[in-house]
BALOBA-1460 file (C-alpha; in Angstrom, 3 decimals):
// residues 322
<rec num="1" residu="m" x="0.000" y="0.000" z="0.000"/>
<rec num="2" residu="s" x="1.292" y="3.461" z="-0.918"/>
<rec num="3" residu="e" x="1.966" y="6.059" z="1.759"/>
<rec num="4" residu="q" x="1.542" y="9.795" z="1.284"/>
<rec num="5" residu="n" x="4.472" y="11.811" z="2.590"/>
<rec num="6" residu="y" x="3.498" y="15.305" z="3.681"/>
<rec num="7" residu="n" x="7.153" y="16.410" z="3.697"/>
<rec num="8" residu="l" x="7.557" y="15.644" z="-0.004"/>
<rec num="9" residu="a" x="6.671" y="17.586" z="-3.176"/>
<rec num="10" residu="f" x="7.020" y="16.485" z="-6.784"/>
<rec num="11" residu="v" x="7.538" y="19.276" z="-9.312"/>
<rec num="12" residu="f" x="7.415" y="19.056" z="-13.100"/>
<rec num="13" residu="p" x="9.445" y="21.040" z="-15.651"/>
<rec num="14" residu="g" x="8.119" y="22.937" z="-18.647"/>
<rec num="15" residu="q" x="9.503" y="24.183" z="-21.928"/>
<rec num="16" residu="g" x="13.248" y="24.724" z="-22.047"/>
<rec num="17" residu="s" x="14.129" y="21.314" z="-20.602"/>
<rec num="18" residu="q" x="13.482" y="19.412" z="-23.840"/>
<rec num="19" residu="s" x="16.205" y="17.735" z="-25.904"/>
<rec num="20" residu="v" x="16.334" y="15.052" z="-28.584"/>
<rec num="21" residu="g" x="16.824" y="11.701" z="-26.857"/>
<rec num="22" residu="m" x="15.635" y="13.032" z="-23.500"/>
<rec num="23" residu="v" x="13.730" y="9.839" z="-22.622"/>
<rec num="24" residu="s" x="15.985" y="7.258" z="-24.304"/>
<rec num="25" residu="a" x="17.700" y="5.940" z="-21.183"/>
<rec num="26" residu="m" x="14.491" y="5.711" z="-19.157"/>
<rec num="27" residu="a" x="12.671" y="4.040" z="-22.060"/>
<rec num="28" residu="a" x="15.395" y="1.405" z="-22.386"/>
<rec num="29" residu="a" x="14.987" y="0.508" z="-18.709"/>
<rec num="30" residu="f" x="11.255" y="0.906" z="-18.131"/>
<rec num="31" residu="p" x="8.438" y="-0.133" z="-20.514"/>
<rec num="32" residu="q" x="6.083" y="2.455" z="-18.996"/>
<rec num="33" residu="v" x="7.896" y="5.165" z="-20.944"/>
<rec num="34" residu="r" x="7.300" y="3.747" z="-24.405"/>
<rec num="35" residu="q" x="3.753" y="2.781" z="-23.404"/>
<rec num="36" residu="t" x="3.052" y="6.370" z="-22.382"/>
<rec num="37" residu="f" x="4.284" y="7.675" z="-25.735"/>
<rec num="38" residu="e" x="2.178" y="5.088" z="-27.574"/>
<rec num="39" residu="q" x="-0.827" y="6.338" z="-25.637"/>
<rec num="40" residu="a" x="0.120" y="9.883" z="-26.669"/>
<rec num="41" residu="a" x="0.374" y="8.863" z="-30.332"/>
<rec num="42" residu="d" x="-3.112" y="7.343" z="-30.192"/>
<rec num="43" residu="a" x="-4.512" y="10.529" z="-28.654"/>
<rec num="44" residu="l" x="-2.734" y="12.964" z="-30.958"/>
<rec num="45" residu="g" x="-2.646" y="11.045" z="-34.217"/>
<rec num="46" residu="f" x="1.073" y="11.513" z="-34.836"/>
<rec num="47" residu="d" x="4.299" y="9.811" z="-33.761"/>
<rec num="48" residu="l" x="5.524" y="11.874" z="-30.835"/>
<rec num="49" residu="w" x="8.021" y="9.128" z="-29.957"/>
<rec num="50" residu="n" x="9.952" y="9.455" z="-33.198"/>
<rec num="51" residu="l" x="10.155" y="13.223" z="-32.780"/>
<rec num="52" residu="v" x="11.501" y="12.943" z="-29.224"/>
<rec num="53" residu="e" x="13.938" y="10.161" z="-30.107"/>
<rec num="54" residu="s" x="15.222" y="11.376" z="-33.464"/>
<rec num="55" residu="g" x="14.254" y="15.002" z="-33.877"/>
<rec num="56" residu="p" x="15.083" y="17.113" z="-35.733"/>
<rec num="57" residu="e" x="15.707" y="19.451" z="-32.807"/>
<rec num="58" residu="a" x="14.114" y="22.375" z="-34.635"/>
<rec num="59" residu="d" x="10.826" y="20.470" z="-34.855"/>
<rec num="60" residu="l" x="10.969" y="19.371" z="-31.224"/>
<rec num="61" residu="n" x="11.508" y="23.010" z="-30.214"/>
<rec num="62" residu="r" x="8.345" y="24.184" z="-31.965"/>
<rec num="63" residu="t" x="6.051" y="25.044" z="-29.090"/>
<rec num="64" residu="e" x="3.116" y="22.946" z="-30.365"/>
<rec num="65" residu="n" x="5.463" y="19.912" z="-30.308"/>
<rec num="66" residu="t" x="7.488" y="20.766" z="-27.208"/>
<rec num="67" residu="q" x="4.420" y="20.980" z="-25.010"/>
<rec num="68" residu="p" x="3.002" y="17.466" z="-25.617"/>
<rec num="69" residu="a" x="6.532" y="16.018" z="-25.640"/>
<rec num="70" residu="m" x="7.383" y="17.421" z="-22.209"/>
<rec num="71" residu="l" x="3.958" y="16.461" z="-20.863"/>
<rec num="72" residu="a" x="4.361" y="12.861" z="-22.040"/>
<rec num="73" residu="a" x="7.896" y="12.644" z="-20.666"/>
<rec num="74" residu="g" x="6.901" y="13.956" z="-17.236"/>
<rec num="75" residu="v" x="3.890" y="11.650" z="-17.018"/>
<rec num="76" residu="a" x="6.009" y="8.674" z="-18.146"/>
<rec num="77" residu="f" x="8.647" y="9.324" z="-15.477"/>
<rec num="78" residu="w" x="5.932" y="9.714" z="-12.821"/>
<rec num="79" residu="r" x="4.456" y="6.365" z="-13.853"/>
<rec num="80" residu="v" x="7.891" y="4.768" z="-13.479"/>
<rec num="81" residu="w" x="8.137" y="6.240" z="-9.975"/>
<rec num="82" residu="r" x="4.600" y="5.152" z="-9.105"/>
<rec num="83" residu="d" x="5.355" y="1.570" z="-10.138"/>
<rec num="84" residu="n" x="8.689" y="1.395" z="-8.316"/>
<rec num="85" residu="s" x="8.023" y="3.166" z="-5.024"/>
<rec num="86" residu="k" x="5.313" y="3.185" z="-2.380"/>
<rec num="87" residu="i" x="6.149" y="6.785" z="-1.499"/>
<rec num="88" residu="r" x="3.629" y="9.369" z="-2.736"/>
<rec num="89" residu="p" x="4.078" y="13.120" z="-2.381"/>
<rec num="90" residu="a" x="1.354" y="15.141" z="-0.708"/>
<rec num="91" residu="w" x="2.250" y="18.192" z="-2.816"/>
<rec num="92" residu="m" x="2.709" y="18.882" z="-6.526"/>
<rec num="93" residu="a" x="3.421" y="21.857" z="-8.762"/>
<rec num="94" residu="g" x="4.658" y="22.411" z="-12.281"/>
<rec num="95" residu="h" x="6.508" y="25.266" z="-13.948"/>
<rec num="96" residu="s" x="4.293" y="26.770" z="-16.670"/>
<rec num="97" residu="l" x="3.526" y="23.830" z="-18.990"/>
<rec num="98" residu="g" x="4.595" y="21.547" z="-16.126"/>
<rec num="99" residu="e" x="1.407" y="22.498" z="-14.305"/>
<rec num="100" residu="y" x="-0.493" y="20.361" z="-16.828"/>
<rec num="101" residu="t" x="1.814" y="17.437" z="-16.038"/>
<rec num="102" residu="a" x="1.119" y="17.921" z="-12.339"/>
<rec num="103" residu="l" x="-2.626" y="17.932" z="-13.010"/>
<rec num="104" residu="v" x="-2.371" y="14.612" z="-14.851"/>
<rec num="105" residu="c" x="-0.159" y="13.017" z="-12.207"/>
<rec num="106" residu="s" x="-2.464" y="14.196" z="-9.424"/>
<rec num="107" residu="g" x="-5.489" y="12.635" z="-11.099"/>
<rec num="108" residu="a" x="-7.189" y="15.937" z="-11.932"/>
<rec num="109" residu="i" x="-7.092" y="15.659" z="-15.751"/>
<rec num="110" residu="a" x="-6.879" y="12.579" z="-17.964"/>
<rec num="111" residu="f" x="-3.605" y="12.236" z="-19.869"/>
<rec num="112" residu="e" x="-5.354" y="12.166" z="-23.261"/>
<rec num="113" residu="d" x="-7.285" y="15.339" z="-22.436"/>
<rec num="114" residu="a" x="-4.141" y="17.118" z="-21.239"/>
<rec num="115" residu="l" x="-2.325" y="16.192" z="-24.465"/>
<rec num="116" residu="k" x="-5.038" y="17.750" z="-26.581"/>
<rec num="117" residu="l" x="-5.087" y="20.791" z="-24.309"/>
<rec num="118" residu="v" x="-1.368" y="21.485" z="-24.548"/>
<rec num="119" residu="v" x="-1.306" y="21.011" z="-28.322"/>
<rec num="120" residu="a" x="-4.090" y="23.587" z="-28.564"/>
<rec num="121" residu="r" x="-2.289" y="25.785" z="-26.031"/>
<rec num="122" residu="g" x="0.878" y="25.785" z="-28.106"/>
<rec num="123" residu="r" x="-0.989" y="26.507" z="-31.333"/>
<rec num="124" residu="l" x="-3.037" y="29.322" z="-29.801"/>
<rec num="125" residu="m" x="0.049" y="30.901" z="-28.255"/>
<rec num="126" residu="q" x="1.853" y="30.938" z="-31.600"/>
<rec num="127" residu="e" x="-1.198" y="32.256" z="-33.444"/>
<rec num="128" residu="a" x="-1.638" y="35.072" z="-30.911"/>
<rec num="129" residu="v" x="1.762" y="36.598" z="-31.630"/>
<rec num="130" residu="p" x="3.496" y="36.104" z="-35.000"/>
<rec num="131" residu="v" x="7.148" y="35.085" z="-34.888"/>
<rec num="132" residu="g" x="9.346" y="38.149" z="-34.359"/>
<rec num="133" residu="v" x="6.611" y="40.332" z="-32.877"/>
<rec num="134" residu="g" x="7.223" y="39.173" z="-29.313"/>
<rec num="135" residu="a" x="10.300" y="38.275" z="-27.291"/>
<rec num="136" residu="m" x="11.498" y="37.044" z="-23.906"/>
<rec num="137" residu="a" x="14.716" y="37.772" z="-22.039"/>
<rec num="138" residu="a" x="16.419" y="36.402" z="-18.935"/>
<rec num="139" residu="i" x="17.513" y="38.992" z="-16.392"/>
<rec num="140" residu="l" x="20.089" y="37.993" z="-13.784"/>
<rec num="141" residu="g" x="21.389" y="39.815" z="-10.750"/>
<rec num="142" residu="l" x="18.618" y="42.292" z="-9.940"/>
<rec num="143" residu="q" x="15.821" y="42.310" z="-7.393"/>
<rec num="144" residu="d" x="12.297" y="41.535" z="-8.562"/>
<rec num="145" residu="h" x="10.995" y="45.062" z="-7.947"/>
<rec num="146" residu="q" x="13.798" y="46.567" z="-10.043"/>
<rec num="147" residu="v" x="12.790" y="44.411" z="-13.001"/>
<rec num="148" residu="v" x="9.079" y="45.117" z="-12.562"/>
<rec num="149" residu="n" x="9.581" y="48.886" z="-12.281"/>
<rec num="150" residu="a" x="12.001" y="49.100" z="-15.210"/>
<rec num="151" residu="c" x="9.490" y="47.323" z="-17.440"/>
<rec num="152" residu="l" x="6.798" y="49.802" z="-16.418"/>
<rec num="153" residu="d" x="9.128" y="52.715" z="-17.126"/>
<rec num="154" residu="v" x="10.017" y="51.700" z="-20.683"/>
<rec num="155" residu="a" x="6.721" y="50.171" z="-21.885"/>
<rec num="156" residu="n" x="5.579" y="53.348" z="-23.701"/>
<rec num="157" residu="g" x="2.208" y="51.858" z="-24.540"/>
<rec num="158" residu="e" x="3.604" y="48.452" z="-25.518"/>
<rec num="159" residu="v" x="3.697" y="45.244" z="-23.474"/>
<rec num="160" residu="v" x="6.752" y="44.284" z="-21.442"/>
<rec num="161" residu="a" x="6.577" y="42.714" z="-17.984"/>
<rec num="162" residu="a" x="8.033" y="40.076" z="-15.688"/>
<rec num="163" residu="a" x="6.869" y="36.672" z="-16.955"/>
<rec num="164" residu="n" x="8.718" y="34.175" z="-14.740"/>
<rec num="165" residu="f" x="9.964" y="34.760" z="-11.200"/>
<rec num="166" residu="n" x="12.268" y="31.751" z="-11.345"/>
<rec num="167" residu="a" x="14.706" y="32.215" z="-8.454"/>
<rec num="168" residu="p" x="16.176" y="35.027" z="-6.366"/>
<rec num="169" residu="g" x="17.955" y="37.296" z="-8.835"/>
<rec num="170" residu="q" x="16.568" y="35.458" z="-11.886"/>
<rec num="171" residu="v" x="13.550" y="36.879" z="-13.666"/>
<rec num="172" residu="v" x="12.365" y="36.377" z="-17.248"/>
<rec num="173" residu="i" x="10.592" y="39.242" z="-18.998"/>
<rec num="174" residu="a" x="8.252" y="39.045" z="-22.005"/>
<rec num="175" residu="g" x="6.389" y="41.334" z="-24.369"/>
<rec num="176" residu="d" x="6.632" y="43.233" z="-27.626"/>
<rec num="177" residu="t" x="10.094" y="42.858" z="-29.136"/>
<rec num="178" residu="a" x="10.926" y="46.568" z="-29.173"/>
<rec num="179" residu="a" x="9.760" y="47.002" z="-25.574"/>
<rec num="180" residu="v" x="11.804" y="43.999" z="-24.442"/>
<rec num="181" residu="d" x="14.838" y="45.538" z="-26.151"/>
<rec num="182" residu="r" x="14.280" y="48.803" z="-24.283"/>
<rec num="183" residu="a" x="13.896" y="46.921" z="-21.013"/>
<rec num="184" residu="i" x="17.136" y="45.019" z="-21.618"/>
<rec num="185" residu="d" x="19.008" y="48.317" z="-22.058"/>
<rec num="186" residu="a" x="17.390" y="49.803" z="-18.945"/>
<rec num="187" residu="l" x="18.129" y="46.731" z="-16.832"/>
<rec num="188" residu="k" x="21.740" y="46.622" z="-17.959"/>
<rec num="189" residu="a" x="22.030" y="50.259" z="-16.896"/>
<rec num="190" residu="l" x="20.659" y="49.249" z="-13.471"/>
<rec num="191" residu="g" x="23.488" y="46.732" z="-13.098"/>
<rec num="192" residu="a" x="22.013" y="43.451" z="-14.311"/>
<rec num="193" residu="k" x="24.727" y="40.799" z="-14.436"/>
<rec num="194" residu="r" x="23.066" y="39.456" z="-17.540"/>
<rec num="195" residu="a" x="20.181" y="40.529" z="-19.753"/>
<rec num="196" residu="l" x="19.890" y="38.110" z="-22.621"/>
<rec num="197" residu="k" x="17.158" y="37.385" z="-25.148"/>
<rec num="198" residu="l" x="15.905" y="33.803" z="-25.151"/>
<rec num="199" residu="p" x="15.549" y="31.695" z="-28.312"/>
<rec num="200" residu="v" x="11.752" y="31.381" z="-28.143"/>
<rec num="201" residu="s" x="9.043" y="32.082" z="-30.705"/>
<rec num="202" residu="v" x="6.307" y="33.053" z="-28.233"/>
<rec num="203" residu="p" x="6.288" y="35.688" z="-25.429"/>
<rec num="204" residu="s" x="4.647" y="33.556" z="-22.744"/>
<rec num="205" residu="h" x="2.980" y="34.746" z="-19.540"/>
<rec num="206" residu="c" x="2.341" y="38.335" z="-20.557"/>
<rec num="207" residu="l" x="-0.694" y="40.314" z="-21.743"/>
<rec num="208" residu="l" x="0.048" y="39.455" z="-25.384"/>
<rec num="209" residu="m" x="-1.366" y="36.019" z="-24.510"/>
<rec num="210" residu="e" x="-4.800" y="37.269" z="-23.391"/>
<rec num="211" residu="d" x="-6.485" y="36.376" z="-26.683"/>
<rec num="212" residu="a" x="-4.940" y="32.902" z="-26.600"/>
<rec num="213" residu="a" x="-6.114" y="32.502" z="-23.000"/>
<rec num="214" residu="d" x="-9.711" y="33.329" z="-23.933"/>
<rec num="215" residu="k" x="-9.658" y="30.743" z="-26.729"/>
<rec num="216" residu="l" x="-8.002" y="28.163" z="-24.483"/>
<rec num="217" residu="n" x="-10.723" y="28.761" z="-21.911"/>
<rec num="218" residu="e" x="-13.367" y="27.759" z="-24.455"/>
<rec num="219" residu="i" x="-11.572" y="24.422" z="-24.910"/>
<rec num="220" residu="l" x="-11.100" y="23.991" z="-21.161"/>
<rec num="221" residu="q" x="-14.868" y="24.162" z="-20.652"/>
<rec num="222" residu="g" x="-15.201" y="20.863" z="-22.505"/>
<rec num="223" residu="i" x="-12.528" y="19.075" z="-20.458"/>
<rec num="224" residu="n" x="-13.426" y="16.946" z="-17.433"/>
<rec num="225" residu="v" x="-11.563" y="18.131" z="-14.341"/>
<rec num="226" residu="e" x="-11.524" y="16.279" z="-11.023"/>
<rec num="227" residu="m" x="-10.262" y="17.311" z="-7.600"/>
<rec num="228" residu="p" x="-6.523" y="16.494" z="-7.397"/>
<rec num="229" residu="d" x="-5.594" y="13.712" z="-5.000"/>
<rec num="230" residu="v" x="-2.683" y="15.804" z="-3.676"/>
<rec num="231" residu="t" x="-2.359" y="19.485" z="-2.810"/>
<rec num="232" residu="l" x="-1.475" y="21.100" z="-6.139"/>
<rec num="233" residu="i" x="-0.174" y="24.672" z="-6.149"/>
<rec num="234" residu="h" x="-0.986" y="26.753" z="-9.223"/>
<rec num="235" residu="n" x="1.389" y="29.195" z="-10.927"/>
<rec num="236" residu="a" x="-0.985" y="32.115" z="-11.258"/>
<rec num="237" residu="d" x="-2.090" y="32.567" z="-7.640"/>
<rec num="238" residu="v" x="0.139" y="30.230" z="-5.551"/>
<rec num="239" residu="k" x="-2.963" y="28.481" z="-4.208"/>
<rec num="240" residu="s" x="-4.539" y="25.034" z="-4.357"/>
<rec num="241" residu="h" x="-8.040" y="24.554" z="-5.730"/>
<rec num="242" residu="g" x="-10.576" y="21.758" z="-5.511"/>
<rec num="243" residu="s" x="-13.304" y="23.175" z="-7.744"/>
<rec num="244" residu="p" x="-13.066" y="22.113" z="-11.412"/>
<rec num="245" residu="e" x="-14.166" y="25.549" z="-12.596"/>
<rec num="246" residu="v" x="-11.544" y="27.329" z="-10.479"/>
<rec num="247" residu="i" x="-8.860" y="24.962" z="-11.773"/>
<rec num="248" residu="r" x="-9.893" y="25.740" z="-15.354"/>
<rec num="249" residu="n" x="-9.715" y="29.446" z="-14.587"/>
<rec num="250" residu="a" x="-6.258" y="29.026" z="-13.041"/>
<rec num="251" residu="l" x="-5.049" y="27.475" z="-16.305"/>
<rec num="252" residu="k" x="-6.554" y="30.340" z="-18.294"/>
<rec num="253" residu="e" x="-4.984" y="32.936" z="-15.974"/>
<rec num="254" residu="q" x="-1.622" y="31.187" z="-16.110"/>
<rec num="255" residu="l" x="-1.256" y="31.918" z="-19.812"/>
<rec num="256" residu="f" x="-1.023" y="35.703" z="-19.442"/>
<rec num="257" residu="n" x="0.138" y="36.082" z="-15.829"/>
<rec num="258" residu="p" x="3.652" y="35.514" z="-14.483"/>
<rec num="259" residu="v" x="4.847" y="32.148" z="-13.208"/>
<rec num="260" residu="r" x="5.374" y="32.770" z="-9.494"/>
<rec num="261" residu="w" x="7.830" y="29.937" z="-8.986"/>
<rec num="262" residu="v" x="9.779" y="31.472" z="-6.099"/>
<rec num="263" residu="e" x="6.574" y="31.975" z="-4.123"/>
<rec num="264" residu="t" x="5.387" y="28.468" z="-5.015"/>
<rec num="265" residu="i" x="8.472" y="26.735" z="-3.644"/>
<rec num="266" residu="k" x="8.636" y="29.020" z="-0.605"/>
<rec num="267" residu="f" x="4.982" y="28.399" z="0.185"/>
<rec num="268" residu="m" x="5.322" y="24.624" z="0.086"/>
<rec num="269" residu="h" x="8.519" y="24.815" z="2.154"/>
<rec num="270" residu="e" x="6.722" y="26.955" z="4.741"/>
<rec num="271" residu="q" x="3.961" y="24.323" z="4.932"/>
<rec num="272" residu="g" x="6.506" y="21.705" z="5.974"/>
<rec num="273" residu="v" x="7.822" y="20.376" z="2.670"/>
<rec num="274" residu="s" x="11.456" y="19.471" z="3.237"/>
<rec num="275" residu="g" x="12.115" y="17.490" z="0.058"/>
<rec num="276" residu="f" x="11.512" y="18.495" z="-3.572"/>
<rec num="277" residu="v" x="11.723" y="15.977" z="-6.429"/>
<rec num="278" residu="e" x="11.923" y="17.244" z="-10.010"/>
<rec num="279" residu="c" x="10.282" y="14.610" z="-12.200"/>
<rec num="280" residu="g" x="11.040" y="14.966" z="-15.897"/>
<rec num="281" residu="p" x="13.839" y="15.639" z="-18.383"/>
<rec num="282" residu="g" x="16.657" y="17.914" z="-17.289"/>
<rec num="283" residu="k" x="17.518" y="19.455" z="-13.939"/>
<rec num="284" residu="v" x="16.475" y="23.063" z="-14.479"/>
<rec num="285" residu="l" x="13.970" y="23.233" z="-11.614"/>
<rec num="286" residu="t" x="16.334" y="21.516" z="-9.188"/>
<rec num="287" residu="g" x="18.864" y="24.283" z="-9.746"/>
<rec num="288" residu="l" x="16.233" y="26.954" z="-9.162"/>
<rec num="289" residu="n" x="14.741" y="25.204" z="-6.133"/>
<rec num="290" residu="k" x="18.105" y="24.914" z="-4.395"/>
<rec num="291" residu="r" x="18.410" y="28.685" z="-4.552"/>
<rec num="292" residu="i" x="14.865" y="29.271" z="-3.322"/>
<rec num="293" residu="a" x="14.896" y="26.759" z="-0.432"/>
<rec num="294" residu="p" x="18.577" y="26.019" z="0.260"/>
<rec num="295" residu="d" x="17.901" y="24.168" z="3.507"/>
<rec num="296" residu="a" x="15.549" y="21.629" z="1.864"/>
<rec num="297" residu="a" x="16.609" y="18.380" z="0.198"/>
<rec num="298" residu="h" x="16.495" y="18.455" z="-3.599"/>
<rec num="299" residu="f" x="16.284" y="15.481" z="-5.952"/>
<rec num="300" residu="s" x="15.730" y="14.951" z="-9.663"/>
<rec num="301" residu="i" x="14.524" y="12.011" z="-11.736"/>
<rec num="302" residu="f" x="15.705" y="12.201" z="-15.346"/>
<rec num="303" residu="d" x="17.327" y="8.813" z="-16.084"/>
<rec num="304" residu="p" x="17.597" y="5.344" z="-14.447"/>
<rec num="305" residu="d" x="20.648" y="6.264" z="-12.364"/>
<rec num="306" residu="s" x="18.990" y="9.368" z="-10.930"/>
<rec num="307" residu="l" x="15.824" y="7.361" z="-10.245"/>
<rec num="308" residu="n" x="17.798" y="4.756" z="-8.310"/>
<rec num="309" residu="t" x="19.561" y="7.478" z="-6.368"/>
<rec num="310" residu="v" x="16.258" y="9.061" z="-5.370"/>
<rec num="311" residu="l" x="14.766" y="5.684" z="-4.445"/>
<rec num="312" residu="e" x="17.742" y="4.993" z="-2.177"/>
<rec num="313" residu="q" x="17.776" y="8.443" z="-0.609"/>
<rec num="314" residu="l" x="14.030" y="8.568" z="0.015"/>
<rec num="315" residu="h" x="13.874" y="5.104" z="1.539"/>
<rec num="316" residu="g" x="12.940" y="5.820" z="5.109"/>
<rec num="317" residu="y" x="12.501" y="9.529" z="4.323"/>
<rec num="318" residu="p" x="10.637" y="11.013" z="7.316"/>
<rec num="319" residu="q" x="6.879" y="11.037" z="6.977"/>
<rec num="320" residu="g" x="5.250" y="14.358" z="7.697"/>
<rec num="321" residu="h" x="1.809" y="14.853" z="9.152"/>
<rec num="322" residu="k" x="-1.105" y="16.733" z="7.692"/>
């Protein structure tokens, strides 16, 4: 029988962690991975497995492909964990797209429904802002309020704002390309250690995504949503929700509001979470989480060796109480 551990949170990565071959090692060791991608192919009507295994990288990096690929990978790795450990987290969260993975793994949304949602999400995001019109940039070495205020100062009627609060001193901004360029110059003048445009085709989590969010909401209304079987913290408001309609609204709001990742990790840590497990390709969130909650334990599951390490380290991991 599985045991829920109230000291443990599983978190799921989003776009930016993808790479060709990202599930190869796990798939060679665990049949659940290939089975998950076969399920995805049936739901989507195209061979997601071949894209993830063989690329080309440019196609994998197209947002309408990246989103279902990362969702399937995160769900596959969770299924491997579920079948190899009795330990269950009492908390979940996902970074941007990863929130959809968390909703599947918590039992709130069926995998097939989530796949169709994220494909539509990616398409709507790209349609909302033509390539070149919008941009995103990573800003390192400044405080959050400096980034927020600088964006307000240089907007001049265009959109530019903080899109991801990823870690202390690491904020991503998004908006109209010209406004992002102005913000980069202003933030460099304020002493940013780095202000660098990101190689993305869509300016996520800013007001340019409002139209896409409205269209996504129409699709969300036709999706069955259940109450998650763990406490799931949403990006947009750093809260958990049990009502299907409020969960749908949180996913709509997420598309054009910033990802409040620092607050999310801090909140769970303050509630007693002392161990965070990143479940999915890459180790991006683990690096961020260590900076946000340095006194917590941080783990990542991205290949068989890392899975075995986490299984060993969490064996006998102290059980919290609700």
